[in-house]
C-alpha positions in Angstrom: 0.4 -70.8 58.7 4.1 -69.8 58.8 5.8 -66.4 59.1 9.5 -65.5 58.8 11.8 -65.3 61.7 14.9 -63.2 62.2 17.0 -66.4 61.9 16.4 -69.1 59.3 14.7 -72.2 60.6 14.4 -75.7 59.1 10.8 -75.9 60.6 8.0 -75.5 58.2 5.5 -74.2 60.7 5.3 -71.4 63.2 3.3 -68.2 63.5 3.3 -65.8 66.5 2.8 -62.5 64.6 0.1 -60.7 62.7 2.5 -58.7 60.6 5.7 -60.7 59.7 6.1 -61.7 56.0 4.2 -64.8 55.1 6.3 -67.8 54.1 3.8 -70.7 53.9 0.0 -70.3 53.8 -2.9 -72.8 54.0 -5.9 -71.9 51.7 -9.1 -73.7 51.0 -10.7 -73.0 47.5 -14.4 -72.3 47.7 -16.4 -75.5 46.8 -20.1 -75.9 46.0 -21.0 -75.8 49.7 -20.1 -72.1 49.7 -23.0 -71.3 47.3 -25.6 -72.0 50.0 -29.3 -72.3 49.0 -30.3 -70.7 52.3 -28.0 -67.7 52.9 -29.9 -66.6 56.0 -29.0 -69.8 57.8 -25.3 -69.0 57.4 -25.9 -65.2 58.1 -25.0 -64.3 54.5 -26.7 -61.3 53.0 -27.3 -63.2 49.7 -26.3 -66.4 48.0 -22.6 -66.3 47.1 -21.5 -66.5 43.5 -19.3 -69.6 43.5 -17.6 -68.8 40.2 -16.7 -65.3 41.3 -15.5 -66.6 44.7 -13.2 -69.1 43.0 -11.8 -66.5 40.7 -11.0 -64.2 43.6 -9.5 -67.1 45.6 -7.2 -68.0 42.6 -6.2 -64.4 42.3 -5.3 -64.2 46.0 -3.3 -67.4 45.8 -1.3 -65.9 42.8 -0.7 -62.8 44.8 0.7 -64.8 47.7 2.9 -66.9 45.4 4.2 -63.8 43.7 5.1 -62.3 47.1 7.3 -65.4 47.8 4.9 -67.5 49.9 4.3 -71.2 49.4 0.6 -71.8 49.1 -0.7 -75.1 50.5 -4.2 -76.4 49.7 -6.7 -77.7 52.2 -8.6 -79.9 49.7 -10.6 -82.3 51.9 -14.3 -81.9 50.8 -16.6 -80.4 53.4 -20.0 -80.5 51.7 -22.1 -79.2 54.6 -19.8 -76.4 55.8 -20.0 -73.2 53.8 -17.6 -71.4 56.1 -14.8 -73.9 55.7 -13.0 -71.5 53.4 -12.2 -69.4 56.4 -9.2 -71.5 57.4 -7.9 -69.0 60.0 -10.6 -70.0 62.5 -10.2 -73.7 63.4 -6.6 -73.6 64.7 -3.9 -71.5 66.4 -0.4 -72.0 65.1 2.6 -71.4 67.4 6.3 -72.2 67.0 5.6 -75.6 68.7 2.7 -76.6 66.4 -1.0 -76.3 66.2 -3.6 -75.9 68.9 -6.9 -77.1 67.5 -9.7 -74.8 68.5 -13.4 -75.6 69.0 -15.8 -73.6 66.9 -18.4 -71.4 68.6 -20.6 -71.4 65.5 -22.5 -74.8 65.6 -22.7 -75.0 61.8 -18.9 -75.0 61.6 -18.2 -77.9 64.0 -16.2 -80.6 62.3 -13.9 -78.2 60.5 -11.4 -78.7 63.3 -11.0 -82.5 62.6 -10.6 -82.0 58.9 -7.9 -79.4 59.5 -6.2 -81.6 62.0 -5.9 -84.3 59.4 -4.4 -81.9 56.9 -1.9 -80.8 59.5 -0.9 -84.4 60.1 -0.3 -84.9 56.4 1.8 -81.7 56.3 3.9 -82.9 59.3 2.7 -80.1 61.6 2.4 -81.4 65.2 -0.8 -80.8 67.1 0.2 -79.8 70.7 -3.3 -79.8 72.1 -7.0 -79.5 71.3 -9.7 -77.6 73.2 -12.3 -79.8 74.7 -15.4 -79.9 76.9 -17.3 -76.6 77.2 -14.5 -74.6 75.7 -15.1 -72.5 72.5 -12.6 -70.4 70.6 -12.3 -69.3 67.0 -9.3 -67.8 65.3 -11.1 -64.6 64.5 -10.9 -63.8 68.2 -7.2 -64.4 68.5 -4.7 -61.5 68.0 -0.9 -61.7 68.5 0.1 -58.3 70.0 3.7 -59.5 69.9 5.5 -62.9 69.8 4.8 -63.5 73.4 1.4 -61.9 73.9 -1.9 -63.2 72.6 -5.2 -61.2 73.1 -8.3 -63.4 73.2 -11.7 -61.8 72.5 -14.5 -63.0 74.7 -17.8 -62.9 73.0 -20.4 -65.2 71.3 -17.8 -67.5 69.6 -15.0 -67.6 72.3 -15.9 -68.2 75.9 -14.2 -68.1 79.3 -13.4 -71.8 79.3 -11.8 -71.5 75.9 -9.7 -68.6 77.3 -8.7 -70.8 80.3 -7.6 -73.7 78.1 -5.7 -71.5 75.7 -3.9 -69.9 78.7 -3.0 -73.3 80.1 -1.7 -74.6 76.7 0.4 -71.5 76.0 1.8 -70.9 79.4 4.4 -73.6 78.8 5.5 -71.7 75.7 6.1 -68.5 77.7 3.2 -66.8 76.1 1.0 -64.4 78.0 -2.8 -64.7 77.2 -5.0 -61.6 77.8 -8.8 -61.8 77.8 -10.6 -58.9 76.0 -14.4 -58.5 76.4 -16.2 -57.9 73.1 -19.3 -55.8 72.6 -22.7 -57.4 72.0 -23.4 -55.3 68.9 -26.5 -56.9 67.2 -26.3 -60.2 69.1 -25.1 -63.7 68.3 -26.5 -63.8 64.8 -24.3 -60.9 63.8 -21.4 -61.4 66.1 -18.2 -59.5 66.1 -14.8 -61.1 66.4 -11.9 -59.3 68.1 -10.4 -59.0 64.6 -13.5 -57.2 63.5 -12.5 -54.3 65.7 -8.9 -53.9 64.8 -6.2 -55.0 62.4 -2.5 -54.7 63.1 -0.6 -53.3 60.0 2.8 -53.2 61.7 4.4 -54.0 65.0 3.4 -50.6 66.4 0.4 -49.6 64.2 -3.2 -50.8 64.1 -6.4 -49.7 62.3 -9.2 -49.8 64.9 -12.8 -48.8 65.4 -12.4 -47.1 68.8 -16.2 -46.9 69.8 -16.2 -50.7 70.2 -13.0 -51.1 72.0 -13.1 -51.4 75.8 -11.1 -48.9 77.7 -8.8 -51.5 79.3 -7.9 -52.9 75.9 -7.3 -49.5 74.4 -5.0 -48.7 77.3 -3.2 -52.1 76.8 -2.6 -51.1 73.2 -1.0 -47.9 74.4 1.2 -49.7 76.8 2.3 -52.1 74.0 3.4 -49.0 72.1 0.8 -49.7 69.4 -0.6 -46.5 67.7 -4.2 -46.9 66.8 -5.9 -45.1 63.9 -9.5 -45.3 63.0 -12.9 -43.6 62.7 
């Protein structure tokens, strides 16, 4: 939710990087809805172990605190939304505030409104919200640098979502680049852009090259990002 800047800031939000040290992080602890009775409906391979998931969540929160980050909880119950623990997806945080996205997975619709209420309570301004036919999820959004956002176009993020993000971010001086994603096994096993690569430093990424488009691979080279993968 917030990453450090070269100069100290009194703001308590802002994130336009995938690799800067975390300062403030929003987490949602797994609740009973995560232990779904019908895993196939949520495209899970089996029914999650709620106790184990909560222990792992608590350990992650402790690691973040020990690393110096403030951990903020998103506690609003969402009894019908097993995926609500994935708080990276419903919003994009910039230095100006939050852009509320619109989930492409129908079962996750409604997470956006709950998160918007949490942001309001935390004093994080909401600059805009996707609407109409737009769809976009955080798993398809990748900061290549502070002024360049790559947007994966696939089963969860569509062209209208890209258009509205580009319009919203233009006033912030941010360039938005569309990246076409592979079909893989279809919409039930969709891949996000962040399924294909992870930035581990400003100029280094772990990638799976067979699923990267040539134009995007070339873009990474122009950005000076070395890519390593199998």
